[in-house]
The first five atom37 places (N, CA, C, CB, O) and aatype in JSON, in Angstrom:
{
  "aatype": [12, 11, 0, 10, 8, 11, 12, 3, 2, 10, 3, 11, 0, 7, 10, 10, 4, 11, 10, 13, 14, 6, 6, 10, 6, 2, 10, 5, 2, 0, 9, 6, 11, 5, 4, 7, 18, 13, 10, 11, 11, 6, 16, 0, 13, 1, 6, 7, 17, 18, 5, 11, 7, 13, 13, 16, 0, 6, 13, 17, 18, 1, 10, 19, 5, 2, 0, 5, 11, 7, 9, 2, 11, 2, 6, 14, 10, 17, 11, 1, 14, 8, 17, 13, 16, 3, 8, 13, 13, 3, 7, 8, 8, 15, 9, 13, 0, 9, 8, 4, 10, 19, 6, 18, 0, 3, 6, 6, 5, 4, 2, 14, 5, 10, 11, 5, 0, 9, 8, 10, 10, 13, 7, 15, 3, 11, 13, 10, 5, 16, 16, 10, 2, 3, 11],
  "atom_mask": [
    [1, 1, 1, 1, 1],
    [1, 1, 1, 1, 1],
    [1, 1, 1, 1, 1],
    [1, 1, 1, 1, 1],
    [1, 1, 1, 1, 1],
    [1, 1, 1, 1, 1],
    [1, 1, 1, 1, 1],
    [1, 1, 1, 1, 1],
    [1, 1, 1, 1, 1],
    [1, 1, 1, 1, 1],
    [1, 1, 1, 1, 1],
    [1, 1, 1, 1, 1],
    [1, 1, 1, 1, 1],
    [1, 1, 1, 0, 1],
    [1, 1, 1, 1, 1],
    [1, 1, 1, 1, 1],
    [1, 1, 1, 1, 1],
    [1, 1, 1, 1, 1],
    [1, 1, 1, 1, 1],
    [1, 1, 1, 1, 1],
    [1, 1, 1, 1, 1],
    [1, 1, 1, 1, 1],
    [1, 1, 1, 1, 1],
    [1, 1, 1, 1, 1],
    [1, 1, 1, 1, 1],
    [1, 1, 1, 1, 1],
    [1, 1, 1, 1, 1],
    [1, 1, 1, 1, 1],
    [1, 1, 1, 1, 1],
    [1, 1, 1, 1, 1],
    [1, 1, 1, 1, 1],
    [1, 1, 1, 1, 1],
    [1, 1, 1, 1, 1],
    [1, 1, 1, 1, 1],
    [1, 1, 1, 1, 1],
    [1, 1, 1, 0, 1],
    [1, 1, 1, 1, 1],
    [1, 1, 1, 1, 1],
    [1, 1, 1, 1, 1],
    [1, 1, 1, 1, 1],
    [1, 1, 1, 1, 1],
    [1, 1, 1, 1, 1],
    [1, 1, 1, 1, 1],
    [1, 1, 1, 1, 1],
    [1, 1, 1, 1, 1],
    [1, 1, 1, 1, 1],
    [1, 1, 1, 1, 1],
    [1, 1, 1, 0, 1],
    [1, 1, 1, 1, 1],
    [1, 1, 1, 1, 1],
    [1, 1, 1, 1, 1],
    [1, 1, 1, 1, 1],
    [1, 1, 1, 0, 1],
    [1, 1, 1, 1, 1],
    [1, 1, 1, 1, 1],
    [1, 1, 1, 1, 1],
    [1, 1, 1, 1, 1],
    [1, 1, 1, 1, 1],
    [1, 1, 1, 1, 1],
    [1, 1, 1, 1, 1],
    [1, 1, 1, 1, 1],
    [1, 1, 1, 1, 1],
    [1, 1, 1, 1, 1],
    [1, 1, 1, 1, 1],
    [1, 1, 1, 1, 1],
    [1, 1, 1, 1, 1],
    [1, 1, 1, 1, 1],
    [1, 1, 1, 1, 1],
    [1, 1, 1, 1, 1],
    [1, 1, 1, 0, 1],
    [1, 1, 1, 1, 1],
    [1, 1, 1, 1, 1],
    [1, 1, 1, 1, 1],
    [1, 1, 1, 1, 1],
    [1, 1, 1, 1, 1],
    [1, 1, 1, 1, 1],
    [1, 1, 1, 1, 1],
    [1, 1, 1, 1, 1],
    [1, 1, 1, 1, 1],
    [1, 1, 1, 1, 1],
    [1, 1, 1, 1, 1],
    [1, 1, 1, 1, 1],
    [1, 1, 1, 1, 1],
    [1, 1, 1, 1, 1],
    [1, 1, 1, 1, 1],
    [1, 1, 1, 1, 1],
    [1, 1, 1, 1, 1],
    [1, 1, 1, 1, 1],
    [1, 1, 1, 1, 1],
    [1, 1, 1, 1, 1],
    [1, 1, 1, 0, 1],
    [1, 1, 1, 1, 1],
    [1, 1, 1, 1, 1],
    [1, 1, 1, 1, 1],
    [1, 1, 1, 1, 1],
    [1, 1, 1, 1, 1],
    [1, 1, 1, 1, 1],
    [1, 1, 1, 1, 1],
    [1, 1, 1, 1, 1],
    [1, 1, 1, 1, 1],
    [1, 1, 1, 1, 1],
    [1, 1, 1, 1, 1],
    [1, 1, 1, 1, 1],
    [1, 1, 1, 1, 1],
    [1, 1, 1, 1, 1],
    [1, 1, 1, 1, 1],
    [1, 1, 1, 1, 1],
    [1, 1, 1, 1, 1],
    [1, 1, 1, 1, 1],
    [1, 1, 1, 1, 1],
    [1, 1, 1, 1, 1],
    [1, 1, 1, 1, 1],
    [1, 1, 1, 1, 1],
    [1, 1, 1, 1, 1],
    [1, 1, 1, 1, 1],
    [1, 1, 1, 1, 1],
    [1, 1, 1, 1, 1],
    [1, 1, 1, 1, 1],
    [1, 1, 1, 1, 1],
    [1, 1, 1, 1, 1],
    [1, 1, 1, 1, 1],
    [1, 1, 1, 1, 1],
    [1, 1, 1, 0, 1],
    [1, 1, 1, 1, 1],
    [1, 1, 1, 1, 1],
    [1, 1, 1, 1, 1],
    [1, 1, 1, 1, 1],
    [1, 1, 1, 1, 1],
    [1, 1, 1, 1, 1],
    [1, 1, 1, 1, 1],
    [1, 1, 1, 1, 1],
    [1, 1, 1, 1, 1],
    [1, 1, 1, 1, 1],
    [1, 1, 1, 1, 1],
    [1, 1, 1, 1, 1]
  ],
  "atom_positions": [
    [[-24.55, 20.99, 68.46], [-24.03, 22.25, 67.94], [-22.59, 22.05, 67.52], [-24.15, 23.38, 69.0], [-21.82, 21.32, 68.16]],
    [[-22.24, 22.7, 66.42], [-20.87, 22.63, 65.91], [-19.92, 23.41, 66.82], [-20.8, 23.19, 64.47], [-20.32, 24.34, 67.53]],
    [[-18.67, 23.02, 66.79], [-17.63, 23.8, 67.45], [-17.5, 25.12, 66.71], [-16.26, 23.03, 67.47], [-17.71, 25.19, 65.5]],
    [[-17.15, 26.17, 67.42], [-17.06, 27.51, 66.84], [-16.16, 27.55, 65.62], [-16.56, 28.49, 67.88], [-16.5, 28.18, 64.62]],
    [[-15.03, 26.89, 65.69], [-14.08, 26.93, 64.56], [-14.59, 26.17, 63.32], [-12.74, 26.35, 64.99], [-14.01, 26.29, 62.24]],
    [[-15.66, 25.39, 63.48], [-16.23, 24.67, 62.35], [-17.49, 25.35, 61.8], [-16.56, 23.24, 62.75], [-18.06, 24.9, 60.81]],
    [[-17.91, 26.44, 62.44], [-19.11, 27.15, 61.99], [-18.8, 28.06, 60.82], [-19.7, 27.97, 63.13], [-17.74, 28.69, 60.78]],
    [[-19.73, 28.12, 59.85], [-19.62, 29.12, 58.79], [-20.45, 30.34, 59.22], [-20.1, 28.55, 57.41], [-21.04, 30.35, 60.3]],
    [[-20.5, 31.35, 58.38], [-21.19, 32.58, 58.75], [-22.69, 32.38, 58.95], [-20.96, 33.63, 57.7], [-23.3, 33.04, 59.79]],
    [[-23.31, 31.48, 58.18], [-24.73, 31.18, 58.39], [-24.96, 30.56, 59.76], [-25.24, 30.23, 57.29], [-25.92, 30.91, 60.45]],
    [[-24.08, 29.64, 60.16], [-24.19, 29.02, 61.49], [-24.04, 30.07, 62.59], [-23.14, 27.92, 61.66], [-24.81, 30.08, 63.55]],
    [[-23.05, 30.93, 62.44], [-22.8, 31.95, 63.45], [-23.95, 32.93, 63.56], [-21.51, 32.7, 63.13], [-24.37, 33.3, 64.66]],
    [[-24.48, 33.35, 62.42], [-25.61, 34.28, 62.42], [-26.84, 33.62, 63.02], [-25.91, 34.79, 60.99], [-27.59, 34.25, 63.76]],
    [[-27.05, 32.35, 62.7], [-28.18, 31.62, 63.28], [-28.07, 31.54, 64.78], [0.0, 0.0, 0.0], [-29.07, 31.71, 65.49]],
    [[-26.88, 31.28, 65.28], [-26.66, 31.24, 66.73], [-26.91, 32.61, 67.36], [-25.22, 30.77, 67.04], [-27.55, 32.71, 68.41]],
    [[-26.41, 33.65, 66.72], [-26.63, 35.01, 67.22], [-28.14, 35.32, 67.3], [-25.92, 36.05, 66.32], [-28.6, 35.92, 68.27]],
    [[-28.88, 34.9, 66.3], [-30.34, 35.11, 66.28], [-31.03, 34.36, 67.41], [-30.93, 34.68, 64.93], [-31.97, 34.86, 68.01]],
    [[-30.56, 33.16, 67.68], [-31.15, 32.36, 68.76], [-30.81, 32.94, 70.13], [-30.67, 30.91, 68.68], [-31.63, 32.9, 71.05]],
    [[-29.61, 33.47, 70.27], [-29.19, 34.03, 71.55], [-29.81, 35.4, 71.82], [-27.68, 34.15, 71.6], [-30.09, 35.74, 72.97]],
    [[-30.04, 36.17, 70.77], [-30.52, 37.55, 70.92], [-31.7, 37.85, 69.99], [-29.39, 38.54, 70.66], [-31.61, 38.77, 69.19]],
    [[-32.79, 37.09, 70.08], [-33.91, 37.35, 69.17], [-34.5, 38.74, 69.33], [-35.0, 36.32, 69.4], [-35.02, 39.32, 68.38]],
    [[-34.41, 39.29, 70.52], [-34.94, 40.63, 70.78], [-34.08, 41.73, 70.15], [-35.04, 40.87, 72.27], [-34.51, 42.88, 70.1]],
    [[-32.92, 41.39, 69.67], [-32.01, 42.37, 69.08], [-32.05, 42.38, 67.55], [-30.6, 42.1, 69.54], [-31.4, 43.21, 66.92]],
    [[-32.81, 41.46, 66.94], [-32.8, 41.37, 65.48], [-33.27, 42.64, 64.8], [-33.65, 40.22, 65.04], [-32.72, 43.02, 63.76]],
    [[-34.26, 43.28, 65.35], [-34.72, 44.53, 64.74], [-33.6, 45.57, 64.79], [-35.98, 45.06, 65.46], [-33.39, 46.3, 63.81]],
    [[-32.89, 45.66, 65.91], [-31.77, 46.6, 66.01], [-30.66, 46.25, 65.03], [-31.22, 46.61, 67.43], [-30.03, 47.14, 64.46]],
    [[-30.41, 44.96, 64.84], [-29.37, 44.55, 63.89], [-29.77, 44.9, 62.46], [-29.1, 43.05, 64.0], [-28.93, 45.37, 61.69]],
    [[-31.04, 44.67, 62.12], [-31.47, 45.05, 60.78], [-31.42, 46.56, 60.6], [-32.89, 44.54, 60.51], [-31.05, 47.05, 59.53]],
    [[-31.77, 47.31, 61.65], [-31.67, 48.77, 61.57], [-30.22, 49.22, 61.39], [-32.27, 49.41, 62.84], [-29.96, 50.19, 60.69]],
    [[-29.29, 48.51, 62.03], [-27.87, 48.84, 61.87], [-27.42, 48.58, 60.44], [-27.01, 48.02, 62.87], [-26.65, 49.36, 59.88]],
    [[-27.9, 47.49, 59.85], [-27.57, 47.19, 58.46], [-28.17, 48.26, 57.55], [-28.08, 45.79, 58.06], [-27.52, 48.72, 56.61]],
    [[-29.4, 48.64, 57.84], [-30.06, 49.68, 57.05], [-29.32, 51.01, 57.15], [-31.51, 49.86, 57.51], [-29.17, 51.73, 56.16]],
    [[-28.85, 51.33, 58.34], [-28.09, 52.57, 58.55], [-26.8, 52.57, 57.72], [-27.75, 52.75, 60.05], [-26.45, 53.57, 57.11]],
    [[-26.12, 51.43, 57.7], [-24.89, 51.33, 56.91], [-25.19, 51.42, 55.42], [-24.16, 50.03, 57.22], [-24.43, 52.03, 54.67]],
    [[-26.29, 50.8, 54.98], [-26.69, 50.91, 53.57], [-26.89, 52.38, 53.21], [-27.99, 50.11, 53.3], [-26.38, 52.85, 52.19]],
    [[-27.62, 53.1, 54.04], [-27.86, 54.51, 53.79], [-26.58, 55.31, 53.73], [0.0, 0.0, 0.0], [-26.42, 56.18, 52.87]],
    [[-25.67, 55.01, 54.64], [-24.38, 55.71, 54.69], [-23.62, 55.5, 53.39], [-23.55, 55.22, 55.88], [-23.14, 56.46, 52.77]],
    [[-23.5, 54.24, 52.97], [-22.73, 53.94, 51.76], [-23.41, 54.45, 50.5], [-22.5, 52.46, 51.65], [-22.73, 54.91, 49.58]],
    [[-24.71, 54.39, 50.45], [-25.41, 54.88, 49.26], [-25.33, 56.41, 49.16], [-26.88, 54.44, 49.28], [-25.22, 56.96, 48.07]],
    [[-25.39, 57.08, 50.3], [-25.28, 58.54, 50.31], [-23.88, 59.0, 49.89], [-25.61, 59.09, 51.72], [-23.73, 60.03, 49.24]],
    [[-22.87, 58.24, 50.26], [-21.47, 58.61, 50.0], [-20.86, 57.81, 48.85], [-20.64, 58.4, 51.26], [-19.64, 57.72, 48.73]],
    [[-21.71, 57.25, 48.0], [-21.22, 56.33, 46.96], [-20.15, 56.96, 46.06], [-22.37, 55.86, 46.12], [-19.12, 56.34, 45.81]],
    [[-20.38, 58.15, 45.58], [-19.42, 58.77, 44.67], [-18.06, 58.94, 45.34], [-19.95, 60.14, 44.19], [-17.03, 58.64, 44.74]],
    [[-18.07, 59.4, 46.58], [-16.81, 59.61, 47.29], [-16.09, 58.28, 47.53], [-17.06, 60.31, 48.63], [-14.87, 58.2, 47.38]],
    [[-16.83, 57.25, 47.9], [-16.2, 55.95, 48.12], [-15.63, 55.38, 46.84], [-17.2, 54.97, 48.71], [-14.51, 54.87, 46.83]],
    [[-16.37, 55.47, 45.76], [-15.88, 54.93, 44.49], [-14.62, 55.67, 44.03], [-16.97, 55.01, 43.42], [-13.69, 55.05, 43.52]],
    [[-14.61, 56.98, 44.2], [-13.45, 57.77, 43.78], [-12.23, 57.48, 44.64], [-13.77, 59.25, 43.83], [-11.1, 57.52, 44.14]],
    [[-12.44, 57.2, 45.92], [-11.32, 56.98, 46.82], [-11.0, 55.52, 47.08], [0.0, 0.0, 0.0], [-10.19, 55.21, 47.95]],
    [[-11.62, 54.61, 46.34], [-11.42, 53.18, 46.58], [-9.98, 52.81, 46.29], [-12.38, 52.34, 45.71], [-9.44, 53.16, 45.25]],
    [[-9.37, 52.1, 47.21], [-7.96, 51.77, 47.07], [-7.68, 50.27, 46.97], [-7.19, 52.34, 48.21], [-6.56, 49.88, 46.64]],
    [[-8.66, 49.44, 47.24], [-8.43, 48.0, 47.21], [-8.61, 47.47, 45.79], [-9.38, 47.27, 48.18], [-9.51, 47.91, 45.07]],
    [[-7.77, 46.56, 45.42], [-7.79, 46.0, 44.06], [-8.22, 44.53, 44.12], [-6.39, 46.13, 43.38], [-8.42, 43.97, 45.19]],
    [[-8.36, 43.94, 42.96], [-8.68, 42.52, 42.87], [-10.16, 42.26, 43.11], [0.0, 0.0, 0.0], [-11.02, 43.02, 42.68]],
    [[-10.43, 41.18, 43.8], [-11.79, 40.71, 44.04], [-12.64, 41.73, 44.8], [-11.75, 39.41, 44.8], [-13.82, 41.9, 44.51]],
    [[-12.05, 42.38, 45.75], [-12.77, 43.28, 46.65], [-12.77, 44.7, 46.1], [-12.14, 43.25, 48.07], [-12.09, 45.59, 46.61]],
    [[-13.53, 44.89, 45.04], [-13.6, 46.18, 44.36], [-14.77, 47.0, 44.89], [-13.73, 45.98, 42.84], [-15.62, 46.49, 45.63]],
    [[-14.81, 48.26, 44.52], [-15.94, 49.11, 44.89], [-17.23, 48.57, 44.27], [-15.69, 50.58, 44.43], [-18.28, 48.61, 44.91]],
    [[-17.14, 48.09, 43.06], [-18.33, 47.52, 42.39], [-18.87, 46.32, 43.18], [-17.98, 47.08, 40.95], [-20.08, 46.21, 43.39]],
    [[-17.97, 45.45, 43.61], [-18.37, 44.3, 44.41], [-19.02, 44.75, 45.72], [-17.14, 43.4, 44.7], [-20.07, 44.25, 46.11]],
    [[-18.38, 45.71, 46.4], [-18.91, 46.22, 47.68], [-20.32, 46.79, 47.49], [-17.96, 47.31, 48.25], [-21.21, 46.53, 48.3]],
    [[-20.51, 47.55, 46.45], [-21.81, 48.17, 46.24], [-22.88, 47.15, 45.8], [-21.7, 49.27, 45.2], [-24.07, 47.4, 46.0]],
    [[-22.48, 46.05, 45.21], [-23.45, 44.97, 44.96], [-23.91, 44.38, 46.29], [-22.84, 43.86, 44.05], [-25.09, 44.04, 46.45]],
    [[-23.0, 44.25, 47.24], [-23.36, 43.75, 48.58], [-24.31, 44.72, 49.27], [-22.1, 43.54, 49.44], [-25.29, 44.3, 49.88]],
    [[-24.02, 46.02, 49.19], [-24.87, 47.04, 49.78], [-26.26, 46.98, 49.16], [-24.25, 48.44, 49.61], [-27.27, 47.02, 49.87]],
    [[-26.32, 46.9, 47.85], [-27.62, 46.88, 47.16], [-28.42, 45.62, 47.51], [-27.41, 46.96, 45.64], [-29.64, 45.69, 47.65]],
    [[-27.76, 44.49, 47.65], [-28.46, 43.26, 48.04], [-29.04, 43.41, 49.45], [-27.5, 42.05, 47.98], [-30.18, 43.02, 49.69]],
    [[-28.26, 43.97, 50.35], [-28.77, 44.17, 51.71], [-29.97, 45.1, 51.69], [-27.66, 44.74, 52.63], [-30.96, 44.87, 52.39]],
    [[-29.89, 46.15, 50.9], [-30.98, 47.11, 50.8], [-32.25, 46.44, 50.27], [-30.58, 48.29, 49.9], [-33.35, 46.77, 50.71]],
    [[-32.11, 45.52, 49.33], [-33.27, 44.79, 48.8], [-34.0, 44.04, 49.91], [-32.84, 43.8, 47.69], [-35.23, 44.04, 49.98]],
    [[-33.24, 43.4, 50.77], [-33.85, 42.66, 51.89], [-34.56, 43.58, 52.85], [0.0, 0.0, 0.0], [-35.62, 43.24, 53.38]],
    [[-33.99, 44.73, 53.08], [-34.59, 45.7, 54.0], [-35.88, 46.25, 53.41], [-33.6, 46.85, 54.29], [-36.82, 46.55, 54.15]],
    [[-35.94, 46.39, 52.1], [-37.11, 46.98, 51.44], [-38.28, 46.01, 51.27], [-36.71, 47.5, 50.11], [-39.32, 46.4, 50.75]],
    [[-38.12, 44.76, 51.69], [-39.21, 43.79, 51.57], [-40.41, 44.24, 52.4], [-38.75, 42.38, 52.01], [-40.25, 44.98, 53.38]],
    [[-41.6, 43.79, 52.02], [-42.82, 44.16, 52.73], [-42.79, 43.73, 54.19], [-44.03, 43.56, 52.05], [-43.16, 44.51, 55.07]],
    [[-42.36, 42.5, 54.45], [-42.27, 42.02, 55.83], [-40.8, 42.09, 56.25], [-42.83, 40.56, 55.97], [-39.94, 41.53, 55.57]],
    [[-40.53, 42.77, 57.35], [-39.13, 42.88, 57.79], [-38.49, 41.51, 58.01], [-39.04, 43.7, 59.08], [-39.11, 40.61, 58.57]],
    [[-37.26, 41.37, 57.55], [-36.56, 40.1, 57.68], [-36.34, 39.71, 59.13], [-35.22, 40.17, 56.97], [-36.3, 38.52, 59.45]],
    [[-36.2, 40.69, 60.03], [-35.92, 40.37, 61.42], [-37.08, 39.63, 62.08], [-35.63, 41.64, 62.2], [-36.88, 38.98, 63.11]],
    [[-38.27, 39.69, 61.51], [-39.41, 38.97, 62.08], [-39.3, 37.47, 61.84], [-40.71, 39.51, 61.49], [-39.98, 36.67, 62.5]],
    [[-38.46, 37.09, 60.89], [-38.24, 35.67, 60.58], [-36.74, 35.42, 60.59], [-38.88, 35.27, 59.18], [-36.07, 35.63, 59.58]],
    [[-36.2, 34.98, 61.73], [-34.75, 34.82, 61.86], [-34.1, 34.0, 60.75], [-34.43, 34.19, 63.18], [-32.98, 34.29, 60.34]],
    [[-34.79, 32.97, 60.27], [-34.2, 32.16, 59.2], [-34.03, 32.99, 57.93], [-35.09, 30.92, 58.92], [-33.0, 32.89, 57.25]],
    [[-35.02, 33.81, 57.59], [-34.91, 34.68, 56.43], [-33.79, 35.7, 56.64], [-36.24, 35.41, 56.15], [-33.02, 35.99, 55.73]],
    [[-33.72, 36.22, 57.85], [-32.69, 37.21, 58.21], [-31.3, 36.63, 57.94], [-32.82, 37.62, 59.7], [-30.48, 37.25, 57.26]],
    [[-31.05, 35.44, 58.47], [-29.72, 34.85, 58.28], [-29.47, 34.48, 56.83], [-29.55, 33.62, 59.17], [-28.38, 34.7, 56.31]],
    [[-30.49, 33.91, 56.17], [-30.31, 33.52, 54.76], [-30.02, 34.71, 53.86], [-31.56, 32.79, 54.26], [-29.19, 34.62, 52.95]],
    [[-30.69, 35.83, 54.1], [-30.5, 36.98, 53.22], [-29.17, 37.69, 53.49], [-31.65, 37.95, 53.39], [-28.44, 38.01, 52.55]],
    [[-28.85, 37.93, 54.74], [-27.69, 38.74, 55.06], [-26.38, 37.96, 55.22], [-27.95, 39.49, 56.31], [-25.3, 38.55, 55.09]],
    [[-26.44, 36.66, 55.48], [-25.23, 35.92, 55.83], [-24.9, 34.75, 54.93], [-25.34, 35.44, 57.22], [-24.04, 33.93, 55.27]],
    [[-25.56, 34.64, 53.79], [-25.27, 33.55, 52.88], [-24.17, 33.97, 51.91], [-26.53, 33.13, 52.11], [-24.28, 35.0, 51.24]],
    [[-23.14, 33.19, 51.83], [-22.06, 33.43, 50.88], [-21.38, 34.78, 51.07], [0.0, 0.0, 0.0], [-21.12, 35.21, 52.2]],
    [[-21.09, 35.44, 49.94], [-20.38, 36.72, 49.99], [-21.2, 37.83, 50.64], [-20.0, 37.14, 48.59], [-20.64, 38.83, 51.09]],
    [[-22.51, 37.66, 50.7], [-23.35, 38.7, 51.32], [-22.97, 38.93, 52.78], [-24.82, 38.32, 51.21], [-23.2, 40.0, 53.33]],
    [[-22.4, 37.9, 53.39], [-22.02, 38.03, 54.8], [-20.93, 39.08, 55.01], [-21.56, 36.68, 55.34], [-20.8, 39.61, 56.11]],
    [[-20.15, 39.38, 54.01], [-19.08, 40.36, 54.17], [-19.64, 41.7, 54.61], [-18.29, 40.52, 52.84], [-19.15, 42.31, 55.56]],
    [[-20.68, 42.16, 53.92], [-21.27, 43.44, 54.29], [-22.0, 43.34, 55.62], [-22.24, 43.92, 53.2], [-21.9, 44.25, 56.45]],
    [[-22.74, 42.26, 55.84], [-23.49, 42.1, 57.09], [-22.55, 42.07, 58.29], [-24.33, 40.81, 57.06], [-22.83, 42.69, 59.32]],
    [[-21.44, 41.37, 58.17], [-20.47, 41.32, 59.27], [-19.87, 42.7, 59.51], [-19.35, 40.29, 58.98], [-19.69, 43.12, 60.65]],
    [[-19.57, 43.4, 58.43], [-19.09, 44.78, 58.56], [-20.09, 45.6, 59.39], [-18.88, 45.42, 57.16], [-19.7, 46.33, 60.3]],
    [[-21.37, 45.46, 59.06], [-22.41, 46.22, 59.77], [-22.48, 45.83, 61.24], [-23.78, 45.99, 59.11], [-22.62, 46.7, 62.1]],
    [[-22.38, 44.54, 61.54], [-22.43, 44.1, 62.94], [-21.25, 44.64, 63.73], [-22.45, 42.57, 63.01], [-21.42, 45.11, 64.86]],
    [[-20.07, 44.57, 63.15], [-18.87, 45.06, 63.84], [-18.98, 46.57, 64.08], [-17.59, 44.73, 63.03], [-18.6, 47.06, 65.14]],
    [[-19.48, 47.3, 63.1], [-19.7, 48.74, 63.28], [-20.73, 48.99, 64.39], [-20.17, 49.4, 61.95], [-20.53, 49.86, 65.24]],
    [[-21.82, 48.24, 64.38], [-22.87, 48.4, 65.39], [-22.34, 48.08, 66.79], [-24.08, 47.5, 65.05], [-22.72, 48.75, 67.76]],
    [[-21.48, 47.08, 66.9], [-20.92, 46.71, 68.19], [-20.16, 47.86, 68.83], [-20.01, 45.49, 68.04], [-20.05, 47.92, 70.06]],
    [[-19.64, 48.77, 68.03], [-18.9, 49.93, 68.55], [-19.8, 51.07, 69.0], [-17.94, 50.43, 67.49], [-19.34, 52.03, 69.62]],
    [[-21.1, 50.98, 68.69], [-22.01, 52.06, 69.05], [-22.47, 51.91, 70.49], [-23.23, 52.07, 68.1], [-22.59, 50.8, 71.01]],
    [[-22.72, 53.04, 71.12], [-23.08, 53.09, 72.53], [-24.37, 52.32, 72.83], [-23.23, 54.53, 72.98], [-24.48, 51.69, 73.88]],
    [[-25.34, 52.37, 71.92], [-26.63, 51.73, 72.18], [-26.6, 50.21, 72.03], [-27.66, 52.3, 71.26], [-27.6, 49.55, 72.34]],
    [[-25.5, 49.64, 71.58], [-25.41, 48.19, 71.43], [-25.36, 47.53, 72.79], [-24.16, 47.81, 70.61], [-24.58, 47.91, 73.66]],
    [[-26.21, 46.54, 72.98], [-26.24, 45.74, 74.2], [-24.84, 45.17, 74.44], [-27.31, 44.59, 74.09], [-24.27, 44.56, 73.54]],
    [[-24.27, 45.37, 75.64], [-22.9, 44.89, 75.9], [-22.72, 43.38, 75.67], [-22.52, 45.23, 77.31], [-21.67, 42.96, 75.19]],
    [[-23.71, 42.58, 76.0], [-23.6, 41.14, 75.77], [-23.64, 40.83, 74.27], [-24.72, 40.38, 76.5], [-22.94, 39.93, 73.8]],
    [[-24.46, 41.56, 73.53], [-24.5, 41.39, 72.08], [-23.15, 41.77, 71.48], [-25.63, 42.25, 71.46], [-22.65, 41.08, 70.58]],
    [[-22.57, 42.83, 71.96], [-21.24, 43.25, 71.48], [-20.22, 42.12, 71.68], [-20.77, 44.54, 72.22], [-19.44, 41.81, 70.78]],
    [[-20.23, 41.52, 72.85], [-19.31, 40.42, 73.12], [-19.56, 39.25, 72.18], [-19.43, 39.96, 74.57], [-18.62, 38.63, 71.67]],
    [[-20.83, 38.95, 71.95], [-21.18, 37.84, 71.06], [-20.73, 38.12, 69.63], [-22.69, 37.58, 71.1], [-20.19, 37.24, 68.96]],
    [[-20.96, 39.35, 69.16], [-20.52, 39.73, 67.81], [-19.01, 39.55, 67.68], [-20.91, 41.19, 67.5], [-18.53, 38.99, 66.7]],
    [[-18.27, 40.03, 68.67], [-16.81, 39.92, 68.62], [-16.35, 38.47, 68.72], [-16.18, 40.75, 69.74], [-15.38, 38.08, 68.07]],
    [[-17.04, 37.67, 69.52], [-16.68, 36.26, 69.63], [-16.94, 35.53, 68.32], [-17.47, 35.59, 70.76], [-16.08, 34.78, 67.84]],
    [[-18.1, 35.76, 67.74], [-18.49, 35.02, 66.54], [-17.84, 35.55, 65.26], [-19.97, 35.06, 66.38], [-17.44, 34.77, 64.39]],
    [[-17.73, 36.86, 65.15], [-17.29, 37.45, 63.88], [-16.0, 38.26, 63.99], [-18.37, 38.34, 63.34], [-15.47, 38.71, 62.97]],
    [[-15.5, 38.46, 65.17], [-14.28, 39.24, 65.36], [-14.6, 40.72, 65.53], [0.0, 0.0, 0.0], [-15.76, 41.12, 65.53]],
    [[-13.57, 41.51, 65.66], [-13.75, 42.95, 65.84], [-13.04, 43.76, 64.76], [-13.24, 43.36, 67.2], [-13.09, 44.99, 64.77]],
    [[-12.39, 43.06, 63.82], [-11.7, 43.75, 62.74], [-12.7, 44.27, 61.72], [-10.68, 42.81, 62.07], [-13.66, 43.58, 61.37]],
    [[-12.46, 45.47, 61.24], [-13.33, 46.07, 60.24], [-12.81, 45.74, 58.85], [-13.43, 47.59, 60.45], [-11.6, 45.7, 58.62]],
    [[-13.75, 45.51, 57.91], [-13.36, 45.17, 56.54], [-12.76, 46.36, 55.81], [-14.56, 44.63, 55.77], [-11.84, 46.21, 55.01]],
    [[-13.29, 47.52, 56.09], [-12.73, 48.72, 55.47], [-12.98, 49.93, 56.36], [-13.33, 48.95, 54.08], [-13.9, 49.95, 57.18]],
    [[-12.15, 50.9, 56.17], [-12.28, 52.15, 56.92], [-13.39, 52.97, 56.31], [-10.95, 52.93, 56.92], [-13.42, 53.17, 55.09]],
    [[-14.31, 53.46, 57.14], [-15.45, 54.19, 56.59], [-15.4, 55.68, 56.91], [-16.74, 53.6, 57.13], [-16.42, 56.36, 56.83]],
    [[-14.25, 56.18, 57.26], [-14.13, 57.61, 57.53], [-13.78, 58.33, 56.24], [-13.06, 57.87, 58.61], [-12.81, 57.99, 55.57]],
    [[-14.57, 59.31, 55.9], [-14.32, 60.11, 54.71], [-14.05, 61.55, 55.12], [-15.51, 60.05, 53.73], [-14.49, 62.01, 56.17]],
    [[-13.32, 62.23, 54.28], [-13.13, 63.65, 54.49], [-14.32, 64.37, 53.88], [-11.78, 64.15, 53.88], [-14.38, 64.54, 52.66]],
    [[-15.25, 64.79, 54.71], [-16.42, 65.52, 54.21], [-16.06, 66.98, 54.02], [-17.62, 65.38, 55.18], [-15.57, 67.65, 54.94]],
    [[-16.3, 67.47, 52.83], [-15.97, 68.87, 52.54], [-17.23, 69.62, 52.23], [-14.98, 68.98, 51.38], [-17.17, 70.82, 51.96]]
  ]
}
């Protein structure tokens, strides 16, 4: 096994899947929940987007849409850990998946050991603030 500091996001996600195979369905559900949240609030997020450069609202929503495609497959990705990691954690797609994991780690229903593993492997910093003023 690689040292933690030499692991990329695919390696880290693969390790998480091996350590917590029983949690993969919950992790995919957390990703699905975040997809729904962002798609429901898309107009508000796009209007209030403040980050410039590479990390644009358009880029973020491409990540959301890619994650949603994986969720909509006939066979759930969580049933095949390799597919799960390849779809959600390859390249730039990992940005949204990590965001979802960090958000899920803050939820009460998250297994405390899984929360620790998420924070160890991916950190606890959020990529963006997801609080909106709902009117």
